[in-house]
ROMIDREN-73156 format. One record per residue (C-alpha): residue in three letters; x, y, z. Coordinates in steps of 0.001 Angstrom, whole numbers, padded with zeros to 6 digits, always signed. Layout:
<recs>
ALAXYZ ...
</recs>
This chain:
<recs>
MET+109957+126370+054928 GLY+113500+126171+054415 VAL+115443+127325+051008 SER+116209+123527+050312 THR+112289+122338+050667 ARG+111088+125320+048702 ARG+114111+124396+045980 ARG+112967+120819+046443 GLU+109046+121763+046094 LYS+109900+124016+042733 ALA+112180+121322+041157 ILE+108798+118577+041681 GLU+106605+121311+040423 GLY+108909+121583+037560 ILE+108457+117326+036545 ARG+105104+117817+036860 GLY+104321+120520+034884 LEU+106470+118759+032208 LEU+105224+115688+032240 GLU+101807+117362+032427 ARG+102927+119251+028805 ALA+104258+116068+027670 GLY+100564+114557+027751 PHE+101030+112962+031195 TYR+098128+112270+034167 VAL+099591+112811+037237 SER+099499+112127+040932 ASP+101583+114259+043325 ALA+102844+112321+046540 HIS+105750+114212+047646 GLY+103410+115916+050265 ILE+103212+112951+052346 ARG+106203+112073+054069 PRO+108015+110251+054551 THR+107513+108699+050843 SER+109576+106693+048694 PHE+108387+108509+045023 ASP+107132+111981+044450 LEU+105258+111336+041507 LEU+103299+108560+039425 ALA+102482+109470+036065 ARG+100410+107738+033493 ARG+100359+108275+029554 ASP+098897+105471+027329 SER+100406+102159+028512 LEU+103384+103920+030076 LEU+103528+104360+033602 LEU+106542+106416+035312 ILE+106794+106711+039398 VAL+109234+109404+039574 LYS+111562+110437+042709 VAL+113304+114079+041951 LEU+116385+114557+043610 LYS+118950+117899+043459 ASN+121923+115766+044587 ILE+121277+111904+043462 ASP+123709+110762+045912 ALA+120917+111045+048269 LEU+119628+107993+046296 ASP+120589+105061+049257 PRO+120778+101602+047992 GLU+117022+100893+050181 GLU+115183+103847+048517 ALA+116292+102509+045121 ARG+115087+099324+046292 ARG+111644+100437+047382 LEU+111412+102138+043811 GLN+112063+099054+042047 GLU+109864+097075+043849 LEU+106823+099354+043217 GLY+107953+099429+039546 GLN+107603+095753+039769 LEU+104336+095791+041745 PHE+102458+098224+039225 PRO+104269+097869+037187 ALA+105437+101304+035985 ALA+109315+102461+035216 PRO+111095+103979+038184 VAL+112948+106950+037085 VAL+115155+109950+039299 VAL+115237+113141+038145 GLY+118069+114673+039405 GLU+120886+117989+039001 THR+124149+117131+041149 SER+126684+114471+041802 GLY+129785+114788+043807 GLY+129321+118420+043541 ALA+128838+118793+039477 PRO+126180+119065+037401 LEU+124826+116045+035776 GLU+124922+116403+031943 ALA+121969+116899+029543 GLY+122160+113633+027338 VAL+123169+111242+029452 VAL+121541+108393+031333 TYR+123233+107762+034870 ASN+122842+104936+036737 ARG+121983+104399+040571 TYR+121468+100785+041784 SER+120007+100461+038917 VAL+117403+102701+038347 ALA+117742+105025+035802 VAL+119168+108944+036514 VAL+118215+111922+034225 THR+118283+115549+034482 GLU+114995+117808+033668 GLU+115990+118700+030146 THR+117199+115118+029200 LEU+113594+113711+030318 GLY+112011+116547+028502 ASP+113837+116226+025700 LEU+112671+113050+025105 LEU+108908+113232+026321 LEU+108558+116536+024684 GLU+110767+116398+021290 GLY+111295+112962+021491 VAL+114188+112871+021310 PRO+116464+110343+023070 PRO+119223+110391+025171 PHE+122319+108481+023469 LEU+125027+108367+026220 PHE+125268+106231+029888 SER+127193+107273+032467 SER+129505+104679+033893 PRO+132602+104518+035938 GLY+135829+105558+033672 GLY+133539+108369+031497 ILE+130377+108437+029168 PHE+129594+105463+026602 ALA+127288+105282+023811 ARG+125568+101884+022431 VAL+127684+101146+018701 ASP+125292+100283+016013 GLY+127250+097392+015125 HIS+125754+096644+011674 ARG+125873+100532+010410 LEU+129153+100481+011133 ARG+130384+097826+009533 GLY+128582+098801+006364 ALA+130194+101968+006594 ARG+133373+100892+006663 GLU+133337+098255+003863 ALA+131036+100586+001814 ARG+134157+102946+002025 SER+137259+099754+001849 LEU+138416+100306+004842 SER+140428+097686+006785 LEU+139981+096893+010612 GLY+143444+098488+010753 ALA+142489+101632+009078 LEU+139447+102721+011352 ALA+141390+101996+014123 SER+144159+103620+013647 VAL+141205+106797+012833 ALA+139090+105944+016285 GLY+142526+105442+018382 VAL+141841+101882+019411 SER+142915+098349+018392 ARG+141629+096243+015435 ARG+140167+093763+017821 THR+138389+096946+019714 ILE+137044+097595+016131 GLN+135776+094240+015855 LEU+134153+094154+019469 TYR+131874+097533+018033 GLU+130864+095739+014948 GLU+129596+093020+017233 GLY+127823+095769+019525 ALA+130261+096452+022115 GLY+129977+100044+023809 ALA+132581+102672+023264 GLU+133737+105928+024601 VAL+132377+108974+023648 ASP+135051+110401+022158 VAL+135706+107645+020023 ILE+132205+107460+019192 GLU+132837+110891+017971 ARG+135402+110451+016351 LEU+133945+107814+014155 GLU+131125+109997+013037 ARG+133179+112568+011650 TYR+135194+110588+009881 LEU+132378+108479+008571 GLY+129715+111281+008165 GLU+126962+109086+009741 ALA+125781+108035+013138 ILE+126612+104656+014896 ALA+124905+105590+018415 VAL+122172+103862+019293 PRO+119508+105389+021563 ILE+119184+104816+024697 THR+116120+103281+025852 LEU+114940+105281+029024 TRP+112756+102856+030838 ASN+115737+099910+030792 ALA+118468+102318+030962 PRO+122225+100045+030415 ALA+123750+098676+033081 PRO+127667+099804+033389 PRO+129928+098215+030773 PRO+132428+095762+032478 ARG+136122+097139+032209 GLY+138494+096181+029459 ASP+139492+097550+025992 ALA+135997+098161+024746 LYS+132730+098516+027036 ARG+129901+096065+025810 PRO+126624+097240+026956 PRO+123935+094806+028514 THR+122420+092574+026344 ASP+118988+091025+026685 GLY+120303+087923+028031 ASP+122191+089660+030968 GLU+121771+088449+034489 PRO+120145+090877+036663 SER+121661+093077+038920 ALA+122152+092220+042700 ALA+120205+094976+043635 VAL+117163+094033+041161 GLU+117476+090446+042827 GLU+117214+092204+045834 GLY+114124+093942+045318 LYS+112212+091203+044616 VAL+109048+091520+046878 SER+108025+088563+049506 HIS+104692+087635+049563 ALA+104728+085941+052793 PRO+102214+087079+055375 VAL+103519+089845+057331 THR+102562+091032+060763 THR+102923+095038+060926 GLY+102779+095564+064710 ASN+099505+097712+064326 ALA+096392+095327+065523 LEU+093458+096323+062902 ARG+095903+097214+059837 ASP+096399+093404+060583 VAL+093068+092575+060547 VAL+092190+094160+057081 LEU+095385+093098+055594 ARG+094494+089505+056715 GLN+090878+089544+055415 LEU+092275+090580+051990 GLY+094183+088054+051973 GLY+091085+085804+052551 MET+089438+087289+049962 GLY+091910+086418+047140 TRP+094107+089113+046978 GLU+097670+089215+047112 VAL+099177+091373+049930 VAL+102315+093265+049702 VAL+103573+095649+052772 THR+104975+098646+051939 LEU+107278+101278+053449 ARG+107479+104954+052715 CYS+104382+105436+050808 PRO+100905+106636+050802 PHE+099771+103699+051572 ASP+100399+100658+053711 ALA+100200+097927+051190 PHE+100103+096857+047897 THR+097034+094711+046973 HIS+096152+092978+043690 ALA+094961+090124+042350 ALA+094208+088543+039097 ALA+090115+089971+037641 ARG+089104+089147+033992 GLY+092839+088261+033006 GLU+094405+091355+034392 LYS+095883+092907+037600 GLU+093069+094115+039553 ILE+095078+096771+042166 LEU+093939+098322+045164 LEU+095739+100601+047320 THR+095368+099923+050755 SER+096087+102305+053885 VAL+094776+101590+057495 GLY+094759+104220+060232 ASN+092780+107176+062140 TRP+090212+108911+060728 ARG+092500+112162+060381 THR+094797+110233+058358 ALA+092057+109540+056168 LEU+091232+112760+055480 ASN+094553+113690+055029 ARG+095607+111224+052608 ALA+092079+109309+051335 GLU+092033+112245+048033 LEU+095550+111149+047394 LEU+095164+107802+047775 ARG+092253+107814+044895 GLU+094300+110173+042777 LEU+097690+107707+042812 ALA+094601+104701+042030 ARG+093168+106613+039119 VAL+096835+107283+037441 ALA+097482+103614+038437 GLU+093881+102535+036838 GLY+093144+101007+040154 HIS+091087+101112+043723 ALA+091925+102887+046886 LEU+090848+101762+049711 PHE+091133+103362+053611 VAL+089726+101705+056579 VAL+089424+103294+059956 ARG+088224+101818+062786 GLU+085012+104576+063041 ALA+083950+107601+061269 PRO+081770+110807+062396 ASP+078801+109951+060033 ARG+078640+108475+056128 ALA+077912+111795+054883 SER+081726+113229+056027 ARG+082836+110464+053676 GLU+081317+111217+050343 ARG+083538+110892+047619 LEU+086352+109279+049827 PRO+087492+105673+049470 VAL+087213+105275+053132 LEU+085252+102778+054965 THR+085094+101612+058730 ILE+086349+098422+060189 THR+082370+097604+060294 GLU+082022+098041+056776 PHE+084838+096896+055731 ARG+084620+092919+057995 ARG+080865+092945+056084 GLN+082289+092541+052750 ARG+081714+089218+051238 ASP+084528+088684+049243 ARG+086489+090595+046192 ASP+083883+091436+043921 ASP+081672+092479+046451 LEU+084635+094642+047935 LEU+085269+096271+044764 GLU+081648+097185+043968 THR+081207+099014+047666 ILE+084460+101019+046847 GLY+082938+101846+043252 GLU+079688+103008+045306 ARG+081576+105195+047743 GLU+084062+106706+044679 GLY+080924+107373+042326 SER+079076+109213+045249 
</recs>
């Protein structure tokens, strides 16, 4: 194992430990290569899909899109935890953005999950910014009988920019600091990490996105297509076609511990089935991980093999032979069989 691999293993273990201390139930997927994510973690209704990187510049558009696709499917909040960018360390308390995926340091994530302290700053081309609480800023100015021009002079910006701040525009961090120091109160708005801001438009005042903003191109491209897909593997195609015939919606996944994200509406809720198809050796390596991922996602796991040595060797593993799988009459029958195997 090389130095970089050991460093990565240590970083992932550190994030896993942080999540567990914060009360998350965590499943570790990083031992399977290649994979688009390293950890899946749930605490109550919050499900996180986590990628750990030393240099966040290694996250390319394809990997980001896969994270977004998985986030839409579970649903889960994708987040990247990183250390550096462009050779420089990332700053704690700042949310970075790569292809519409939130990126933070381990310290930032720990402050939020362990201490309940959210980040207030986000990075964008041109600097570090914060959202302004426009209502609070206007109230503080009027309570002190300050004109727009007077406050603009303190902040080092134009009167129009102060107006934009009071309407909720974003501001550079040094402007925020000058205003807060002068007014003696906080005016920055904390960032909801699981809905990190897109970079603001260029201009005198940087407007944060609003609920009505158009989705980014990366998110649009990441929309999942549910058209029938031929995977090039005859056994896998048979399994996925039968699942589709049972009423499951089947989405083939890439660079994942599972071959397809299979889901359907059941009893008013979304029923999730993480599905893989392969040989017995692969099933032995992945079936337990698949089950752990399914537990975190509050769903089920299924691994279909052409044949297996015997039933006893498959106890407590969500593994069916293709013969057993073909006997399943419908979705409920399949879930009952999987449940029996999970509880055996």
